[in-house]
NUFI-897614 format. One record per atom (N, C-alpha, C): residue in one letter; x, z, y. Coordinates in pm, whole numbers, padded with zeros to 5 digits, always signed. Each point is the difference from the previous one (the first is absolute). Layout:
AXZY
...
This chain:
M+10832+11638+13234
M-00097-00118+00028
M+00045-00131-00071
I-00086-00064-00048
I+00023-00126-00065
I-00017-00116+00121
T+00095-00077+00019
T-00010-00113+00108
T+00011-00133-00082
S-00033-00112+00065
S+00002-00117-00060
S+00150-00049+00017
I+00055-00058-00094
I+00132-00034+00019
I+00014-00164+00013
D+00080-00043+00101
D+00014-00142+00003
D+00037-00071-00105
T-00073-00111-00047
T+00016-00073-00116
T+00133-00083+00031
V+00070-00012+00094
V+00123-00078+00001
V+00105+00083-00029
D+00099-00035-00097
D+00125+00073-00056
D+00094-00011+00095
A-00006+00079+00132
A+00098-00040+00087
A+00146+00053-00009
T-00015+00130-00070
T+00124+00068-00022
T+00033+00003-00154
Y+00124+00014-00023
Y+00030+00010-00139
Y+00037+00147-00034
S-00044+00058-00112
S+00026+00136-00022
S+00074-00004-00140
A+00102+00082-00007
A+00084+00017-00120
A-00086+00057-00105
K-00107+00091+00032
K-00061+00079-00084
K-00094-00085-00104
P-00007+00049-00116
P-00100-00062-00068
P-00158+00000+00055
R-00065-00118-00003
R-00138+00007+00087
R-00110+00017-00106
I-00091+00106+00009
I-00101+00016-00075
I-00132-00026+00076
L-00073-00117-00047
L-00117-00032+00071
L-00119+00099-00022
V-00058+00055+00096
V-00119+00088-00012
V-00110-00062+00047
P-00100-00072-00053
P-00103-00046+00069
P-00141+00090+00031
Y-00049-00019+00125
Y-00114+00067+00024
Y-00095-00078+00099
K-00125+00056+00024
K-00087-00054+00096
K-00086+00099+00083
D-00093+00054-00075
D-00084+00105+00055
D+00029+00149-00053
Q+00103-00002-00103
Q+00021+00140-00054
Q+00152-00010-00048
W+00055+00126+00008
W+00146+00003-00026
W-00010+00104-00137
E+00076-00045-00104
E-00011+00059-00136
E+00129+00061-00039
V+00095+00022+00088
V+00127+00047-00037
V+00023+00128+00055
A+00048+00123-00035
A+00008+00110+00036
A+00134-00001+00076
S-00001-00064+00119
S+00119-00015+00077
S+00041+00110+00069
H-00065+00105+00015
H+00030+00135+00054
H+00099+00090-00093
L+00001-00044-00116
L+00069+00068-00085
L+00154+00007+00039
P+00077+00113-00030
P+00144-00004+00024
P+00066-00096-00087
E-00039-00029-00132
E+00059-00081-00090
E-00003-00156+00050
Y-00103-00021+00078
Y-00026-00121+00041
Y+00106-00028+00140
R+00002+00100+00068
R+00083-00018+00116
R+00139+00002-00029
K+00050+00078-00098
K+00149+00006-00054
K+00010-00134-00038
L-00069-00073-00080
L+00030-00124-00070
L-00016-00108+00107
A-00066+00029+00095
A-00008-00135+00110
A+00116+00012+00081
E+00102+00081-00017
E+00156-00011+00044
E+00064-00088-00070
K-00046-00038-00126
K+00074-00080-00077
K-00079-00146-00024
V-00122-00006+00006
V-00076-00111-00020
V-00094-00020+00103
E-00025-00125+00047
E-00110-00036+00098
E-00138-00025-00059
F-00087+00110+00038
F-00125-00026-00029
F-00091-00076+00110
Y-00017-00119-00041
Y-00050-00116+00087
Y-00159+00004-00006
K-00061+00041+00097
K-00146+00021+00017
K-00046-00135+00042
Y-00074-00066-00101
Y-00055-00126+00045
Y-00147+00018+00007
E-00071-00050+00107
E-00143-00005+00037
E-00045-00128-00047
M-00093+00000-00099
M-00067-00085-00072
M-00106-00076+00087
S+00009-00141-00024
S-00110-00053+00063
S-00067-00107-00057
T+00070-00136-00037
T-00069-00093-00080
T+00112-00037-00097
R-00045-00080-00102
R+00064-00041-00134
R+00111-00100+00078
E-00018-00107+00096
E+00073-00065+00046
E+00116+00058+00062
N-00033+00107+00090
N+00095+00078+00068
N+00101+00063-00087
F-00048+00050-00111
F+00081+00064-00105
F+00088-00090-00072
V-00059-00126-00032
V+00102-00085-00064
V+00110-00048+00090
S-00033-00012+00139
S+00094-00033+00083
S+00112+00102+00020
F-00048+00137+00003
F+00090+00114+00004
F+00084-00009-00110
L-00046-00025-00136
L+00080-00003-00102
L+00118-00104-00002
K-00041-00124+00045
K+00106-00103+00017
K+00086+00029+00086
T-00004+00083+00119
T+00103+00000+00104
T+00072+00156+00009
H-00044+00078-00086
H+00058+00125+00016
H+00075+00045-00124
R+00105+00082+00005
R+00066+00068-00107
R-00077+00141-00054
I-00037-00005-00109
I-00062+00108-00064
I+00075+00053-00108
N+00034+00126-00019
N+00059+00029-00135
N-00082+00072-00100
G-00103+00081+00061
G-00081+00079-00092
G-00152-00044+00073
F-00107+00025-00096
F-00131-00033+00066
F-00080+00137-00072
W-00045+00080+00110
W-00069+00135-00042
W-00146-00048+00011
L-00083-00014-00116
L-00126-00048+00008
L-00099+00110+00044
T-00102-00043+00072
T-00102+00103+00027
T-00136-00051-00058
E-00098+00079-00009
E-00128-00026-00047
E-00062-00084+00090
E+00023+00021+00134
E-00058-00081+00098
E+00036-00144+00004
F+00116-00027-00042
F+00049-00131-00007
F-00094-00091-00093
F-00058+00056-00100
F-00093-00098-00086
F-00137-00029+00076
S-00046+00097+00080
S-00124-00032+00078
S+00025-00081+00119
V+00124-00017+00053
V+00026-00080+00119
V+00068-00121-00038
L+00105-00013-00104
L+00038-00119-00042
L+00000-00043-00119
G-00079+00085-00094
G-00011-00055-00129
G+00100+00048-00105
N+00006-00051-00106
N+00070+00038-00112
N+00163-00048+00027
P+00085+00081+00007
P+00146-00014+00016
P+00056-00134-00078
S-00051-00005-00117
S+00059-00108-00096
S-00032-00125+00065
N-00107-00023+00102
N-00016-00137+00073
N+00118-00043+00065
Y+00089+00096+00036
Y+00119-00030+00083
Y+00134-00010-00064
V+00013+00032-00127
V+00107-00017-00069
V+00104-00112+00040
E-00067-00121+00007
E+00076-00116+00029
E+00072+00006+00137
F-00050+00091+00082
F+00048-00001+00134
F+00099+00126+00020
F+00017+00079-00098
F+00100+00107+00019
F+00124-00041+00033
P+00070+00054+00092
P+00150-00035+00044
P+00095+00035-00113
S+00108-00074-00015
S+00098+00028-00098
S+00062+00139+00025
S-00012+00046+00115
S+00052+00137+00027
S-00078+00110-00077
L-00139-00024-00032
L-00068+00094-00063
L+00040+00042-00148
K+00045+00159-00005
K+00037+00028-00121
K-00095+00089-00078
A-00099+00073+00077
A-00090+00098-00074
A-00125-00008+00060
I-00118+00005-00072
I-00132+00025+00053
I-00035+00152-00050
L-00033+00062+00089
L-00029+00158-00023
L-00139+00028+00004
V-00058+00057-00118
V-00130+00009-00011
V-00025+00157-00005
P-00079+00059+00112
P-00008+00134+00005
P-00135+00060-00079
W-00020-00073-00129
W-00096+00055-00087
W+00035-00052-00148
V-00090+00005-00084
V+00055-00025-00150
V-00018-00136-00028
G-00139-00043+00005
G-00043-00127-00068
G+00064-00137+00079
C+00065-00080-00066
C+00080-00115+00057
C-00039-00145-00049
D-00130+00007-00067
D-00029-00122-00079
D-00060-00106+00108
F+00020+00031+00129
F-00045-00107+00095
F+00124-00111+00013
I+00098+00040-00055
I+00113-00099+00032
I+00084-00021-00137
N+00073-00112-00019
N+00074-00024-00107
N+00131+00029+00015
G+00033+00151-00067
G+00140+00044-00012
G+00104-00085-00056
K-00025-00091-00098
K+00086-00085-00054
K+00059-00103+00096
L-00110-00060+00077
L+00034-00105+00108
L+00074+00050+00090
L-00020+00142+00044
L+00076+00054+00105
L+00143+00023-00052
R+00017+00045-00130
R+00132+00031-00040
R+00069-00138-00008
S-00057-00112-00033
S+00077-00123+00011
S+00045-00038+00131
K-00065+00039+00106
K+00060-00011+00129
K+00085+00110+00052
G+00031+00088-00085
G+00097+00103+00043
G-00074+00110+00071
I-00117+00012-00023
I-00079+00109+00088
I-00051+00120-00111
T+00040+00117+00031
T-00034+00108-00078
T-00132+00047+00053
L-00083+00033-00107
L-00139+00057+00035
L+00008+00147-00051
C-00041+00101+00097
C-00008+00127-00024
C-00119+00075+00023
N-00054+00089-00067
N-00106+00094+00035
N+00037+00134+00009
I-00106+00086-00018
I+00027+00145+00021
I+00005+00084-00126
G+00011-00089-00110
G+00039+00073-00149
G-00129+00086-00012
P+00025+00131-00064
P-00092+00084-00046
P-00071+00092+00096
H+00023-00022+00130
H-00032+00095+00104
H-00141-00004+00035
A-00078-00090-00029
A-00147-00004+00030
A-00089+00067-00126
A+00039+00055-00092
A-00055+00035-00137
A-00089+00110+00051
D+00063+00106+00073
D-00105+00115+00039
D-00131-00042+00058
H+00013-00087+00088
H-00114-00036+00079
H-00106-00088-00075
V+00049-00094-00072
V-00084-00078-00108
V-00083+00079-00076
T+00095+00105-00051
T-00066+00089-00110
T-00114+00081+00060
E+00012+00040+00122
E-00105+00045+00067
E-00125-00043-00010
L+00007-00142+00042
L-00109-00076-00004
L-00051-00031-00137
A+00081-00006-00092
A-00042-00039-00137
A-00080+00118-00056
I+00048+00140+00036
I-00077+00105-00040
I-00149-00008+00070
F-00001-00024+00113
F-00135-00004+00065
F-00069-00098-00054
L+00035-00134-00027
L-00079-00100-00053
L-00036+00041-00145
A+00064+00070-00075
A-00026+00059-00143
A-00099+00087+00025
I-00008+00106+00092
I-00129+00095+00012
I-00114-00075+00047
S+00010-00096+00083
S-00120-00075+00046
S-00062-00065-00103
C+00075-00062-00096
C-00027-00073-00117
C-00091+00085-00105
F+00049+00110-00011
F-00069+00085-00098
F-00123+00079+00056
R+00009+00033+00134
R-00100+00085+00049
R-00097-00075+00093
M+00028-00138+00025
M-00066-00107+00066
M-00037+00051+00142
T+00114+00062+00056
T+00002+00050+00135
T-00038-00100+00122
S+00038-00123-00038
S-00036-00109+00117
S-00142-00023-00008
F-00070+00009-00109
F-00154-00013+00015
F-00050+00124+00056
W+00047+00113-00038
W-00064+00132+00062
W+00019-00009+00153
E+00120-00037+00045
E+00026-00006+00139
E-00109-00096+00080
Y-00014-00125-00061
Y-00061-00090+00067
Y-00161+00046-00008
C-00043+00065-00105
C-00124+00034-00024
C-00036+00110+00103
F+00081+00099+00024
F-00012+00107+00084
F-00006-00038+00142
K+00085-00093+00030
K+00017-00050+00155
K-00104-00088+00031
Y-00025-00106-00064
Y-00078-00112+00023
Y-00134-00021-00048
I-00028+00071-00113
I-00140-00014-00088
I-00067+00121+00035
E+00054+00118-00039
E-00075+00127+00016
E+00021+00069+00136
N+00077-00053+00083
N+00046+00063+00124
N+00018+00137+00010
G+00079+00055-00093
G+00040+00137+00001
G-00094+00097-00067
N-00098-00048-00079
N-00087+00078-00066
N+00057+00032-00137
V+00062+00108-00030
V+00058+00046-00119
V-00088-00007-00125
E-00130+00057+00020
E-00070-00008-00127
E-00050-00126-00035
Q-00024-00083+00093
Q-00055-00140-00033
Q+00116-00069-00058
C+00124+00014+00021
C+00128-00046-00072
C-00003+00018-00146
K-00020+00134-00031
K+00004+00061-00133
K-00105-00065-00084
K-00098-00082+00038
K-00098-00064-00069
K+00033-00133-00052
Y+00100-00027+00017
Y+00074-00134-00069
Y+00073+00037-00114
I+00010+00133-00030
I+00072+00031-00126
I-00096-00033-00125
S+00064-00052-00066
S-00067-00055-00157
S-00068-00134+00033
S+00001-00067+00120
S-00058-00125+00023
S+00059-00122-00071
D-00084-00090-00049
D+00062-00107-00066
D-00073-00130+00040
S-00094-00001+00101
S-00072-00126+00045
S+00064-00011+00148
Y-00029-00133+00054
Y+00065-00034+00127
Y-00098-00064+00095
R+00032+00015+00118
R-00069-00095+00097
R+00063-00074+00092
I-00028-00092+00082
I+00086-00082+00079
I-00038+00048+00162
V+00137+00042+00067
V-00023+00016+00130
V+00101-00113+00076
T-00031-00002+00131
T+00082-00090+00072
T+00088+00087+00086
D+00125-00040-00004
D+00099+00064+00098
D-00032-00050+00139
R-00023+00114+00091
R-00055-00032+00135
R+00122-00045+00082
Y+00123-00014-00034
Y+00108-00047+00080
Y+00026-00150-00027
H-00027-00034-00121
H+00047-00141-00022
H-00121-00078-00077
G-00119+00053-00014
G-00127-00067-00045
G+00030-00052-00149
Q+00101+00088-00067
Q+00009-00044-00151
Q-00077+00092-00090
E-00051-00044-00122
E-00080+00078-00089
E+00103+00075-00078
M-00038+00120-00026
M+00076+00097-00102
M-00082+00068-00089
K+00047+00003-00128
K-00088+00078-00105
K+00038+00133-00011
I-00085+00094+00012
I+00042+00138-00005
I-00088+00071-00084
P+00030+00126-00065
P-00097+00071-00099
P-00104+00057+00087
N-00107+00011-00061
N-00137+00051+00031
N+00021+00154-00013
R-00072+00076+00058
R-00014+00143-00006
R-00100+00029-00123
T+00019+00089-00057
T-00062+00031-00134
T-00159+00053+00034
D-00032+00012+00123
D-00133+00026+00023
D-00085-00125+00047
H+00080-00111-00015
H-00065-00120+00034
H-00082-00031-00119
F-00141-00038+00040
F-00093-00007-00111
F+00013-00134-00064
N+00006+00013-00134
N-00004-00126-00089
N-00114+00001-00053
P-00105-00106+00022
P-00116-00015-00066
P-00011-00028-00144
K+00111-00039-00065
K+00006-00025-00140
K+00031+00137-00079
K+00090+00068+00062
K+00027+00133-00062
K-00080+00126+00036
G-00059+00001+00115
G-00063+00087+00064
G+00092+00137+00022
R-00054+00126+00005
R+00089+00111+00034
R+00085+00029-00103
E+00137+00038+00006
E+00080+00034-00112
E+00080+00126+00040
V+00022+00070-00098
V+00080+00125+00021
V+00152-00049-00079
V+00110+00014+00078
V+00117-00036-00017
V+00086+00106-00065
D+00064-00021-00115
D+00089+00112-00052
D+00125-00036+00059
L+00051+00082+00094
L+00139-00031+00067
L+00128+00030-00098
T-00020+00085-00087
T+00092+00019-00106
T+00053-00134-00074
K-00095-00080-00003
K+00015-00129-00077
K+00007-00126+00093
K-00038+00000+00114
K-00002-00095+00097
K+00038+00034+00135
Y+00140+00016+00022
Y+00045+00045+00140
Y+00073-00114+00048
T-00083-00088+00067
T+00030-00138+00007
T-00041-00022+00170
V+00055-00109+00052
V-00038-00063+00122
V-00003-00153-00040
G-00117-00064+00023
G+00000-00148-00048
G+00022-00019-00132
G-00020+00072-00091
G+00024+00001-00149
G+00143+00004-00011
K+00077+00059+00069
K+00150+00014-00030
K+00022+00139+00017
S+00071+00056-00104
S+00061+00126+00012
S+00081+00060+00105
M-00025+00111+00036
M+00066+00075+00109
M+00091+00113-00078
E+00123-00032-00002
E+00081+00112-00089
E+00117+00042+00089
S+00072+00078-00053
S+00115+00069+00042
S+00119-00090-00046
P+00103-00025+00071
P+00120-00070-00066
P+00084+00104-00084
M-00027+00121-00006
M+00084+00114-00074
M-00014-00046-00150
N+00129+00005-00066
N+00028-00013-00123
N-00035-00136-00072
K-00010-00098+00108
K-00024-00143-00044
K+00122-00070-00029
T+00021-00126-00046
T+00113-00076-00030
T+00014-00113+00095
A+00118-00018+00058
A+00020-00100+00096
A+00103-00092-00043
L-00020-00133-00007
L+00080-00094-00040
L+00074-00070+00134
I+00118+00016+00024
I+00073-00041+00122
I+00066-00146-00012
L-00041-00091+00054
L+00071-00123-00015
L+00096-00048+00128
G+00121+00000-00041
G+00109+00014+00114
G+00046+00131+00009
F+00116+00022-00052
F+00056+00132-00017
F+00123+00023+00061
G+00031-00074+00120
G+00101+00024+00086
G-00012+00145+00060
S+00065+00015+00137
S+00000+00124+00049
S-00130+00043+00032
I-00091-00094+00056
I-00126+00026+00038
I-00091+00070-00113
G-00004-00089-00116
G-00065+00028-00137
G+00044+00126-00041
Q+00128+00019-00013
Q+00056+00127-00053
Q-00066+00126+00089
K+00013-00018+00108
K-00042+00127+00098
K-00155+00009-00016
I-00095-00126-00020
I-00116+00037-00015
I-00025+00078-00142
G+00064-00036-00095
G-00023+00050-00122
G+00044+00156-00002
A+00121+00031+00068
A+00015+00128+00013
A-00104+00098+00082
D-00040-00046+00087
D-00108+00064+00080
D-00134+00009-00086
M-00044-00120-00037
M-00112+00002-00088
M-00014+00111-00116
Q+00124+00008-00063
Q+00001+00096-00105
Q+00008+00143+00057
K+00076+00016+00103
K+00000+00147+00069
K-00132+00042+00071
V-00065-00091+00067
V-00128+00025+00066
V-00126+00016-00100
F+00003-00116-00077
F-00127-00005-00086
F+00027+00010-00138
S+00122+00055-00062
S+00025+00014-00132
S-00029-00125-00080
M+00026-00106+00068
M-00021-00141-00077
M+00101-00032-00097
T-00045-00064-00109
T+00078-00065-00088
T+00054-00125+00043
I+00147-00027+00013
I+00036-00114+00073
I+00052-00119-00109
E-00031-00108+00004
E+00048-00124-00072
E+00021-00091+00108
Y+00125-00091-00032
Y+00025-00087+00094
Y+00068-00125-00064
Y-00013-00113+00071
Y+00087-00120-00022
Y+00095-00048+00086
K+00119-00013-00042
K+00119-00045+00074
K+00062-00103-00050
R+00016-00120+00066
R+00048-00125-00056
R+00148+00026-00048
S+00085+00069+00060
S+00129+00035-00028
S+00031+00091-00122
G-00113+00051-00043
G+00023+00111-00122
G-00030+00128+00036
P+00009+00087-00095
P-00045+00155+00025
P+00093+00072+00072
I-00032+00121+00061
I+00091+00076+00064
I+00009+00135-00066
Q+00140+00056-00021
Q+00007+00116-00095
Q-00074+00122+00076
K-00034+00103-00067
K-00081+00101+00059
K+00096+00098+00084
D+00118-00013-00051
D+00086+00107+00087
D+00020-00052+00132
I-00011-00149+00022
I+00013-00058+00128
I-00128+00000+00075
L-00114-00025-00067
L-00138+00008+00053
L-00047+00118+00031
G+00032+00111-00068
G-00033+00128+00030
G-00132+00051-00051
Y-00073-00098-00068
Y-00126+00054-00056
Y-00047-00089-00109
N-00082+00031-00095
N-00036-00083-00115
N-00106-00117+00035
A+00029-00114-00037
A-00069-00113+00028
A+00020-00091-00124
K-00106-00066-00035
K+00004-00106-00114
K+00033-00135+00042
Y+00086-00057-00067
Y+00029-00144+00056
Y-00056-00093-00101
H-00059-00114+00085
H-00064-00113-00059
H+00109-00132+00014
S+00015-00058-00088
S+00105-00123+00015
S-00064-00118+00036
G-00134-00040-00012
G-00061-00095+00040
G-00148+00003+00041
L-00060-00093+00058
L-00134+00000+00067
L-00082-00074-00073
D+00028-00079-00106
D-00080-00085-00096
D-00040+00082-00106
D+00032+00119-00019
D-00028+00094-00107
D-00130+00089+00042
P-00111-00013-00066
P-00117+00074+00026
P+00030+00154-00003
N+00092+00040-00080
N+00029+00151+00005
N+00052+00051+00108
T+00061-00090+00099
T+00054+00035+00125
T-00098+00049+00097
W-00136-00051-00020
W-00098+00009+00088
W-00115+00106-00045
K-00006+00025-00112
K-00119+00058-00077
K-00011+00153+00044
N+00099+00084+00032
N-00004+00135+00046
N-00023+00022+00137
A+00008-00095+00094
A+00002+00024+00133
A-00137+00051+00058
D+00006+00111+00069
D-00128+00024+00096
D+00019-00075+00132
L+00142+00001+00035
L+00019-00042+00136
L+00128-00093-00017
I-00016-00116+00066
I+00115-00098+00002
I+00039-00026+00159
I+00149+00047+00011
I+00056-00011+00150
I+00087-00123-00022
L-00013-00076+00089
L+00108-00115+00020
L+00094+00024+00120
A+00138+00008-00025
A+00081+00027+00114
A+00104-00122-00041
L-00038-00127-00012
L+00065-00120-00029
L+00048-00076+00117
P+00102-00074+00009
P+00024-00092+00103
P-00076-00125-00026
G-00009-00089+00092
G-00076-00132-00011
G+00114-00106-00041
T-00013-00037-00136
T+00097-00115-00043
T-00088-00072-00088
A+00062-00105-00044
A-00094-00099-00100
A-00028+00066-00124
S+00098+00095-00044
S-00029+00087-00128
S-00093+00102+00019
T-00033+00041+00118
T-00096+00118+00027
T-00156-00065+00023
N+00002-00133+00041
N-00134-00063+00036
N-00115+00021-00092
D-00104+00064+00033
D-00112+00015-00064
D+00030+00091-00149
I+00077+00095+00018
I+00022+00091-00112
I-00121+00062-00047
I-00079+00050+00090
I-00149+00036-00018
I-00081-00126-00003
N-00051-00022-00122
N-00070-00121-00027
N-00134+00017-00099
R-00079-00082-00031
R-00113+00019-00085
R+00043+00033-00131
E+00105-00057-00073
E+00032+00031-00136
E+00045+00153+00000
R+00095+00049+00088
R+00059+00126+00002
R-00110+00091+00035
L-00084-00036+00086
L-00110+00112+00024
L-00100+00022-00110
S-00002-00110-00056
S-00078+00020-00137
S+00048+00103-00113
W+00152+00021+00011
W+00062+00102-00080
W-00019+00135+00042
C-00044+00024+00124
C-00023+00123+00062
C-00111+00087-00058
K-00001+00124+00031
K-00117+00081-00020
K-00105-00050+00101
D-00127+00021-00051
D-00113-00020+00110
D-00003+00105+00105
G-00007-00039+00124
G+00019+00107+00106
G+00124+00017+00041
V+00091-00062-00022
V+00150+00021+00045
V-00014-00011+00163
R+00103+00079+00041
R+00028-00026+00156
R+00124-00074+00024
I+00004-00066+00124
I+00126-00074+00025
I+00049+00016+00147
V+00111+00025+00035
V+00065+00034+00120
V+00117-00101+00011
N+00009-00076+00112
N+00095-00083+00036
N+00065+00030+00118
V+00129+00020+00003
V+00085+00033+00124
V+00123-00083-00013
G-00004-00098-00094
G+00117-00091+00015
G-00031-00129+00073
R-00033-00100-00073
R-00029-00128+00074
R-00149-00063-00058
G-00058-00060+00102
G-00141-00047-00043
G-00011-00125-00085
T+00117-00053-00019
T+00020-00128-00098
T-00013+00048-00139
C+00019+00126-00031
C+00002+00045-00138
C-00134+00030-00065
V-00107-00035+00076
V-00135+00021-00044
V-00082-00107+00006
D-00050-00067-00105
D-00109-00092+00012
D-00122+00054+00047
E-00022-00021+00132
E-00128+00053+00066
E-00124-00026-00048
D-00023-00121-00034
D-00123-00041-00068
D-00031+00069-00117
A+00102+00026-00099
A-00011+00070-00130
A-00025+00147+00043
L+00054+00048+00101
L-00026+00155+00028
L-00150+00014+00078
L-00036-00105+00061
L-00136+00013+00047
L-00092+00011-00114
D+00028-00102-00095
D-00104+00008-00111
D+00003+00119-00076
A+00130+00067-00028
A+00019+00129-00065
A-00084+00111+00066
L+00013+00002+00130
L-00068+00099+00081
L-00143-00015-00037
E-00049-00118+00009
E-00149-00032+00007
E-00054+00057-00154
S+00086-00035-00104
S-00044+00027-00132
S+00006+00160-00028
G+00102+00068+00054
G+00026+00120-00009
G+00132+00030-00094
K+00051-00124-00044
K+00134+00024-00073
K+00096+00080+00101
V+00019-00041+00120
V+00055+00075+00114
V-00089+00082+00061
A+00030+00150+00012
A-00114+00075+00076
A+00019-00006+00127
S+00137-00004+00052
S+00026-00009+00160
S+00150-00049+00010
C+00036-00034+00111
C+00140-00028+00046
C+00023+00045+00123
G+00126+00018+00022
G+00052+00024+00127
G+00124-00102+00035
L-00039-00069+00118
L+00104-00102+00011
L+00060-00003+00148
D+00136-00003+00023
D+00061+00020+00111
D+00050-00148+00028
V+00001-00078-00096
V+00049-00155+00011
V-00103-00092-00072
F+00010-00136+00067
F-00096-00080-00038
F+00071-00127-00004
K-00072-00112-00071
K+00067-00119-00042
K+00030-00098+00124
N-00082+00014+00097
N-00009-00084+00111
N-00004+00061+00125
E+00109+00087+00021
E-00018+00086+00109
E+00028-00069+00136
E+00073-00120+00000
E+00027-00077+00133
E-00125-00088+00035
T-00062-00050-00102
T-00110-00096+00039
T-00133+00065-00021
G-00020+00113-00042
G-00122+00066-00016
G-00030+00068-00119
V-00036+00130-00028
V-00021+00074-00116
V-00143-00031-00046
K-00018-00034-00143
K-00118-00020-00070
K-00112+00091+00054
Q-00087-00040+00049
Q-00112+00092+00066
Q-00082+00062-00117
E-00007-00054-00112
E-00073+00052-00104
E+00065+00147-00037
L+00143-00001+00015
L+00053+00135-00027
L-00033+00098+00104
L+00003-00037+00113
L-00022+00088+00129
L-00133+00056-00004
R-00124-00070-00053
R-00126+00033+00004
R-00043+00084-00119
R+00089+00028-00095
R-00036+00076-00114
R+00011+00161+00044
W-00088+00062-00069
W-00015+00147+00030
W+00101+00082-00073
D+00048-00065-00102
D+00084+00044-00111
D+00135-00043+00013
V+00034-00052+00130
V+00136-00028+00024
V+00038+00081+00118
T+00129+00065+00003
T+00068+00049+00113
T+00095-00099+00040
A-00026-00055+00122
A+00094-00119+00051
A+00079+00060+00129
L+00117-00026+00012
L+00107+00052+00103
L+00078-00122+00036
P+00028-00009+00139
P+00077-00127+00048
P+00150+00007-00015
H+00056+00005-00109
H+00131+00012-00041
H+00081+00082+00075
I-00022+00129-00014
I+00055+00131+00084
I+00068+00073-00076
G+00057-00042-00129
G+00085+00081-00074
G+00094+00096+00050
S+00086-00041+00089
S+00095+00088+00080
S-00013+00008+00140
T-00139-00039+00040
T-00029-00003+00152
T-00013+00131+00039
V+00116+00081+00048
V-00006+00140+00048
V+00112+00011+00087
A-00021+00088+00110
A+00109+00022+00112
A+00124+00034-00065
D+00014+00076-00107
D+00111+00039-00056
D+00082-00118-00054
M-00057-00108-00041
M+00045-00107-00050
M+00096-00098+00104
V-00048+00007+00118
V+00066-00062+00109
V+00131+00046+00032
V+00031+00121-00023
V+00130+00050+00017
V+00083-00013-00121
K-00082+00034-00132
K+00080-00025-00108
K+00055-00146-00012
Q-00091-00092+00015
Q+00054-00143-00028
Q+00097-00047+00104
T+00010+00048+00123
T+00094-00018+00091
T+00127+00052-00042
I+00000+00131-00049
I+00128+00057-00058
I+00078-00078-00123
I-00111-00048-00078
I+00067-00066-00127
I+00025-00141+00020
T-00059-00062+00117
T+00049-00141+00033
T+00139+00014+00066
L-00001+00095+00081
L+00129+00030+00059
L+00120+00021-00106
V-00030+00057-00105
V+00101+00015-00107
V+00046-00117-00039
N-00098-00107-00023
N+00034-00134-00048
N+00076-00059+00108
V-00026-00006+00137
V+00064-00063+00106
V+00150+00050-00018
Q+00010+00138+00005
Q+00150+00053-00009
Q+00067-00046-00101
D-00048-00001-00121
D+00080-00037-00110
D+00043-00151+00001
I-00098-00080+00051
I+00037-00143+00004
I+00093-00046+00127
F-00047+00050+00102
F+00058-00046+00117
F+00114+00078+00065
V+00023+00111-00045
V+00102+00101+00042
V+00108+00027-00114
E-00063+00017-00124
E+00100+00024-00102
E+00031-00121-00084
G-00065-00086+00025
G+00015-00135-00084
G-00038-00002-00125
G-00101+00085-00041
G-00078-00010-00143
G-00091-00104-00010
E-00076+00022-00109
E-00109-00096-00036
E-00135+00058+00052
G-00011+00130+00034
G-00118+00065+00047
G-00037+00102-00119
K-00063+00105+00043
K-00031+00104-00105
K-00132-00034-00090
Y-00097-00069+00048
Y-00122-00040-00077
Y-00023-00144+00011
V+00091-00065-00087
V+00003-00155-00007
V-00105-00040-00101
L-00084-00105+00026
L-00101-00048-00101
L+00049-00133-00039
N+00103-00077+00037
N+00029-00119-00049
N+00151-00030-00026
């Protein structure tokens, strides 16, 4: 059972102290034998969060050697980078139990003698699962079909089928938020200008004027080819027989290391990088160099009807350019697990589009991951605070 800990540092422990913040949820698999064994050598200090002022006071008056971040910290106390100036001199490591660490300045931490660690390649499987789901949704328009089946046609299968080959729209009002949404019309919707038409489905298998296709045998361009991008490429090739092309800032990867055929592109300002892609998958970190990698000019180099999946960072996409491309048909559909302004509010125009599958940043949000990220973080703790190393998965 988790109990509140007195914030007065009344006793001194010779053990290295690892701060583990919580409030309403506990995110560390402390029931694991690995945790219990390591707790004999380090002190896992369970800190119950309340206010920013209390946390600052805590940092000023307590010895902390390691800081085990939790997702709840962000929702309760905000960005950890806001507290860097208050970190005690005893702090030697910030331990992040996930992959993306663009919320904090690793170089600044290093200048203060603080190591920044994450969990390395160990989230690749779960993020890849989501990328596959989003790719299927983009090609098959499954988010539209689900919405249509549940909320428009109320379980009527035959009525849903009447949207196939549609290319006109109507405006509906979201009953929950009172917002207008544009959705495709059914093909039996009478158009007084055209009258009754017989549709050739062999030439027009569309919904809302956008083609519904299989992802099989298509070409995927993967931007960001670290552990996650490489895993996505392997599974896309295996499951869908896709041709894989990729961009990696640090250069190509040898086939004998990669384990499958993939075409390397050396730059993003060459139209040839983009021209073959039926699907673009972003698995990039959020940095100054990746900001708005998907923009108007690069979209203009893509095929008409390209699909886009983003499981990296929302800052990599110019969302206004994406919306315009969705409207024009340059982009047929997209699957987004990340957005530009997640902390302040996601762009409503994206959420209201029928051709967008939108998820709330759940790339590795599975029960399996709680155990996995605990074990890998414990490896970092063991290496730094017991064995005197730098950490197994160091970012700075």
